FIVEX-609389 format. One line per 8 residues: their letters; for each residue x, y, z of N, C-alpha, C, O. Coordinates in nm, 3 decimals. Example, Ala and Ser with C-alpha at 12.3 -4.5 7.8 and 13.67 -1.06 7.14 Angstrom:
2
AS) 1.319/-0.569/0.780/1.230/-0.450/0.780/1.320/-0.330/0.780/1.424/-0.332/0.846 ~ 1.285/-0.225/0.708/1.367/-0.106/0.714/1.290/0.003/0.787/1.341/0.114/0.804
This chain:
88
MAIKITSY) 0.966/7.070/-5.998/0.966/7.164/-6.109/0.899/7.096/-6.228/0.921/6.978/-6.254 ~ 0.819/7.173/-6.298/0.753/7.126/-6.420/0.784/7.227/-6.530/0.790/7.347/-6.506 ~ 0.803/7.176/-6.650/0.829/7.262/-6.765/0.711/7.251/-6.860/0.676/7.141/-6.905 ~ 0.650/7.363/-6.891/0.539/7.368/-6.987/0.596/7.420/-7.118/0.649/7.531/-7.123 ~ 0.586/7.339/-7.224/0.646/7.372/-7.353/0.538/7.386/-7.458/0.447/7.303/-7.466 ~ 0.546/7.491/-7.539/0.454/7.511/-7.650/0.536/7.544/-7.776/0.653/7.581/-7.766 ~ 0.475/7.529/-7.890/0.541/7.567/-8.015/0.565/7.717/-8.015/0.481/7.795/-7.970 ~ 0.681/7.757/-8.066/0.713/7.899/-8.074/0.643/7.961/-8.194/0.643/7.906/-8.304
VELSEEAK) 0.583/8.076/-8.171/0.522/8.155/-8.278/0.572/8.298/-8.259/0.557/8.356/-8.151 ~ 0.631/8.354/-8.363/0.679/8.492/-8.353/0.560/8.586/-8.352/0.475/8.582/-8.441 ~ 0.553/8.672/-8.249/0.441/8.763/-8.232/0.490/8.906/-8.214/0.596/8.929/-8.157 ~ 0.411/9.000/-8.262/0.440/9.140/-8.236/0.405/9.169/-8.089/0.339/9.089/-8.024 ~ 0.450/9.282/-8.039/0.418/9.318/-7.900/0.267/9.330/-7.880/0.216/9.295/-7.773 ~ 0.196/9.380/-7.981/0.050/9.392/-7.971/-0.015/9.255/-7.963/-0.109/9.234/-7.886 ~ 0.034/9.161/-8.044/-0.023/9.026/-8.047/0.007/8.951/-7.916/-0.074/8.870/-7.873 ~ 0.122/8.979/-7.854/0.155/8.914/-7.727/0.054/8.949/-7.619/0.026/8.868/-7.531
AEDPFYAE) -0.002/9.069/-7.627/-0.103/9.111/-7.529/-0.228/9.024/-7.538/-0.300/9.011/-7.439 ~ -0.255/8.966/-7.654/-0.374/8.883/-7.676/-0.345/8.733/-7.664/-0.438/8.653/-7.655 ~ -0.219/8.694/-7.665/-0.181/8.553/-7.670/-0.199/8.484/-7.534/-0.154/8.538/-7.433 ~ -0.264/8.366/-7.530/-0.286/8.297/-7.402/-0.157/8.259/-7.328/-0.154/8.262/-7.205 ~ -0.051/8.223/-7.401/0.077/8.189/-7.338/0.131/8.307/-7.258/0.169/8.291/-7.142 ~ 0.133/8.424/-7.319/0.185/8.541/-7.251/0.087/8.593/-7.145/0.129/8.649/-7.044 ~ -0.042/8.574/-7.167/-0.140/8.612/-7.065/-0.120/8.529/-6.938/-0.127/8.581/-6.827 ~ -0.094/8.400/-6.956/-0.070/8.313/-6.841/0.057/8.356/-6.767/0.059/8.360/-6.644
INCLKELD) 0.162/8.387/-6.841/0.287/8.434/-6.778/0.261/8.560/-6.697/0.304/8.570/-6.583 ~ 0.190/8.657/-6.757/0.164/8.782/-6.686/0.081/8.761/-6.561/0.106/8.826/-6.459 ~ -0.018/8.672/-6.567/-0.099/8.642/-6.448/-0.015/8.577/-6.339/-0.021/8.616/-6.223 ~ 0.064/8.479/-6.378/0.145/8.406/-6.279/0.250/8.495/-6.215/0.286/8.474/-6.099 ~ 0.300/8.594/-6.287/0.397/8.689/-6.230/0.333/8.769/-6.116/0.399/8.802/-6.018 ~ 0.204/8.800/-6.131/0.134/8.884/-6.035/0.079/8.808/-5.915/0.061/8.865/-5.807 ~ 0.051/8.679/-5.933/-0.015/8.601/-5.829/0.085/8.541/-5.730/0.191/8.492/-5.769 ~ 0.049/8.546/-5.603/0.130/8.485/-5.498/0.035/8.422/-5.398/-0.016/8.489/-5.308
HPNICKLH) 0.011/8.292/-5.414/-0.084/8.220/-5.328/-0.034/8.076/-5.315/0.015/8.020/-5.413 ~ -0.046/8.016/-5.197/0.004/7.879/-5.180/-0.066/7.774/-5.267/-0.010/7.667/-5.289 ~ -0.185/7.803/-5.316/-0.258/7.707/-5.399/-0.242/7.732/-5.548/-0.311/7.669/-5.629 ~ -0.153/7.823/-5.587/-0.127/7.852/-5.727/0.020/7.823/-5.756/0.108/7.868/-5.683 ~ 0.045/7.749/-5.863/0.183/7.716/-5.900/0.261/7.843/-5.925/0.215/7.935/-5.992 ~ 0.382/7.848/-5.869/0.468/7.965/-5.885/0.546/7.954/-6.016/0.599/7.847/-6.050 ~ 0.553/8.065/-6.087/0.632/8.074/-6.210/0.777/8.103/-6.170/0.805/8.203/-6.105 ~ 0.868/8.014/-6.211/1.010/8.032/-6.177/1.089/8.094/-6.291/1.197/8.148/-6.269
GHNGQAVA) 1.036/8.088/-6.412/1.104/8.147/-6.525/1.032/8.114/-6.654/0.947/8.025/-6.658 ~ 1.065/8.185/-6.758/1.005/8.159/-6.888/1.098/8.208/-6.998/1.184/8.293/-6.975 ~ 1.080/8.152/-7.116/1.157/8.193/-7.231/1.064/8.190/-7.350/1.007/8.085/-7.382 ~ 1.048/8.301/-7.417/0.958/8.310/-7.530/1.010/8.243/-7.655/0.932/8.211/-7.744 ~ 1.142/8.221/-7.663/1.198/8.156/-7.781/1.320/8.075/-7.739/1.418/8.129/-7.688 ~ 1.312/7.945/-7.762/1.423/7.855/-7.732/1.425/7.746/-7.838/1.332/7.736/-7.918 ~ 1.530/7.665/-7.837/1.541/7.554/-7.932/1.542/7.425/-7.853/1.616/7.410/-7.756 ~ 1.459/7.330/-7.895/1.453/7.198/-7.833/1.482/7.094/-7.940/1.466/7.120/-8.060
TTAEGKKV) 1.525/6.977/-7.896/1.552/6.868/-7.989/1.449/6.758/-7.965/1.430/6.714/-7.852 ~ 1.383/6.713/-8.071/1.283/6.607/-8.060/1.353/6.472/-8.043/1.475/6.463/-8.056 ~ 1.275/6.368/-8.013/1.329/6.233/-7.998/1.396/6.186/-8.127/1.488/6.104/-8.123 ~ 1.351/6.238/-8.240/1.408/6.201/-8.370/1.533/6.282/-8.404/1.595/6.259/-8.508 ~ 1.572/6.376/-8.318/1.690/6.457/-8.341/1.665/6.587/-8.416/1.760/6.659/-8.447 ~ 1.540/6.617/-8.445/1.505/6.740/-8.517/1.502/6.858/-8.419/1.451/6.845/-8.308 ~ 1.557/6.971/-8.461/1.555/7.091/-8.378/1.430/7.172/-8.409/1.399/7.196/-8.526 ~ 1.359/7.213/-8.305/1.236/7.292/-8.321/1.240/7.411/-8.226/1.299/7.403/-8.118
EVSYMALD) 1.177/7.520/-8.268/1.167/7.638/-8.182/1.047/7.623/-8.090/0.938/7.587/-8.133 ~ 1.069/7.652/-7.961/0.964/7.638/-7.861/0.964/7.758/-7.767/1.061/7.834/-7.762 ~ 0.855/7.772/-7.693/0.846/7.865/-7.582/0.821/7.779/-7.459/0.755/7.676/-7.469 ~ 0.872/7.821/-7.343/0.849/7.739/-7.225/0.833/7.822/-7.098/0.875/7.938/-7.092 ~ 0.772/7.760/-6.998/0.759/7.815/-6.863/0.810/7.711/-6.765/0.784/7.592/-6.782 ~ 0.880/7.754/-6.662/0.920/7.666/-6.553/0.829/7.698/-6.433/0.827/7.811/-6.384 ~ 0.755/7.597/-6.387/0.654/7.615/-6.282/0.676/7.515/-6.169/0.748/7.416/-6.184 ~ 0.612/7.542/-6.055/0.606/7.440/-5.950/0.534/7.319/-6.005/0.445/7.331/-6.090
YAQEGELF) 0.573/7.202/-5.958/0.507/7.078/-6.001/0.384/7.056/-5.915/0.392/7.058/-5.792 ~ 0.269/7.036/-5.979/0.143/7.010/-5.907/0.127/6.858/-5.896/0.072/6.794/-5.985 ~ 0.175/6.802/-5.786/0.178/6.657/-5.767/0.040/6.593/-5.771/0.026/6.479/-5.816 ~ -0.061/6.665/-5.725/-0.196/6.609/-5.719/-0.275/6.629/-5.849/-0.391/6.589/-5.857 ~ -0.216/6.690/-5.950/-0.283/6.709/-6.077/-0.348/6.845/-6.090/-0.331/6.932/-6.005 ~ -0.423/6.862/-6.197/-0.487/6.990/-6.225/-0.619/7.004/-6.151/-0.689/6.905/-6.127 ~ -0.653/7.126/-6.115/-0.779/7.155/-6.046/-0.898/7.109/-6.129/-0.994/7.056/-6.073 ~ -0.894/7.129/-6.260/-1.005/7.089/-6.347/-1.037/6.941/-6.330/-1.154/6.903/-6.325
DWVSLLIT) -0.933/6.857/-6.322/-0.954/6.713/-6.307/-1.026/6.681/-6.177/-1.115/6.596/-6.175 ~ -0.989/6.748/-6.069/-1.054/6.726/-5.939/-1.199/6.773/-5.941/-1.288/6.703/-5.892 ~ -1.222/6.889/-5.998/-1.359/6.943/-6.003/-1.448/6.853/-6.087/-1.563/6.828/-6.050 ~ -1.398/6.806/-6.200/-1.480/6.722/-6.286/-1.514/6.588/-6.219/-1.616/6.527/-6.251 ~ -1.431/6.541/-6.128/-1.460/6.418/-6.055/-1.564/6.441/-5.945/-1.646/6.354/-5.916 ~ -1.561/6.559/-5.884/-1.644/6.585/-5.768/-1.780/6.646/-5.799/-1.875/6.627/-5.723 ~ -1.790/6.717/-5.911/-1.912/6.790/-5.942/-1.972/6.738/-6.072/-1.903/6.732/-6.174 ~ -2.098/6.702/-6.068/-2.170/6.662/-6.189/-2.283/6.761/-6.210/-2.368/6.779/-6.123
LNYSSIRI) -2.284/6.824/-6.326/-2.388/6.920/-6.359/-2.477/6.863/-6.468/-2.427/6.804/-6.564 ~ -2.606/6.881/-6.454/-2.694/6.835/-6.561/-2.710/6.947/-6.664/-2.677/7.063/-6.638 ~ -2.760/6.912/-6.781/-2.768/7.005/-6.893/-2.851/7.128/-6.859/-2.813/7.239/-6.895 ~ -2.964/7.112/-6.790/-3.052/7.224/-6.762/-2.986/7.326/-6.668/-3.022/7.444/-6.670 ~ -2.891/7.283/-6.585/-2.828/7.378/-6.494/-2.714/7.454/-6.559/-2.671/7.556/-6.505 ~ -2.662/7.407/-6.673/-2.549/7.476/-6.736/-2.583/7.546/-6.867/-2.503/7.625/-6.917 ~ -2.700/7.518/-6.923/-2.731/7.580/-7.051/-2.763/7.728/-7.030/-2.805/7.770/-6.922 ~ -2.744/7.805/-7.133/-2.768/7.950/-7.125/-2.900/7.982/-7.187/-2.940/8.099/-7.191
């Protein structure tokens, strides 16, 4: 299990539709594939305590743990693109 934590920001329902945190939650709810981390739960507003003892508001997701790391890291190791092939 892995916990993804972000700073809490109060958003209207309209703003949640545009927010990347909530977009990721909505995508993960819909996806069911062995190569995609499964979303086990989420909370849009919670309280966490920092190492210094300060309480902060956070949002979090509980996901499968990706033991081998992120796909981006693997792709960047395996594929090298030159400037002329990626420029628009």
